[in-house]
N, C-alpha and C positions, 0 to 999 in steps of 0.2 A: 297226435293229440294226447296220447297217453302220458308222455313225459311232462306235459304241462299240468295235468291233473295231479301228478305226484309232487310238483313244485309247491303248490298252494298248501297242502297239508304240512309239508316240511317247514315252510315259512311260518305257518301259524304255530306249529310246535315250538319253533325257535323263539317267537315272540312271547309265548307263554313261559318258556324256560327263563328268558331274560327277565321277565316281570317277577318271577319267583326269586331269582337271584337278587334283584334289587330289594324286594321285600325282606329277604333274609338279612341283607346288610343292615337295614333299619332295625329289624327285630333283634339283631345281635348287639345293637348299641345299648349302652347303659343309661337309663333315665336318672336324672338327678332327683333327689328328694325335694319336697317343697321348701324346706329350710335351706338346702344347698342352692336351689334355684334362686331363692330370694336373696341369698348372700352374693351370688354372682351378679344378679341384676343390680343390687345396690352398689357393687364395686364398679361394674361396667357402665351403667347408665344413670343410676340414681332416680331422679324424678322426671327425666326427659326420655325421649325415645332414643334407641340405640342406633348409631350411625354405622356405616360399613367399616370404617377404621376402628371404631370402638368395639365392634363385634369380633374382629380378627382373632384376639387371643382366646376366645371362647366358642366360636362357631366356625366350622370348616366350610360350610356352604351357606352363605348369607341368603341366597335365593330360596333355599329350602325352608328357612324360617320366616322370611319376609313374604308371607302368603298373599298379601294384597298388592305386592309389587310397587310400593310407594317409596322404596329406597331407604326405609328406616324400619326398625323393629320396635313395635309397641310392647308394652308389658304383657298383654294377653298373647301376642304372637310368641314372645320369649317363653312364657309359661308353657305354651303348647310345644315349643321346641324342646324344652326341658323334659316334658313328659314323653316325647318321641325319641329321646336320646340323641338329639341333634346339638345339644349344648353341653359343654364339658367345663370342668373347673379351671383347667389350665390348657394352654395351647399344646396340641399334640405335636410332637417332634417328628 
């Protein structure tokens, strides 16, 4: 029974470590300024919501920005993505 008790704490520690690693990835991302975000939005979407294809040059993970999961990114979702560092000016190579 002792080996089983050791497994749970190790598993829990691994989950915590993984969560911190993911938070660090997002924390290391560079947020666009409001002006930069507005310029990218105007180029990518203009007055409509942003489609999956329209987002590709500017967003690596569409699902991370499309928070309500409606398969389009609204302007408020896009602004939140900019602030979180999930939107960039140009496609990352």
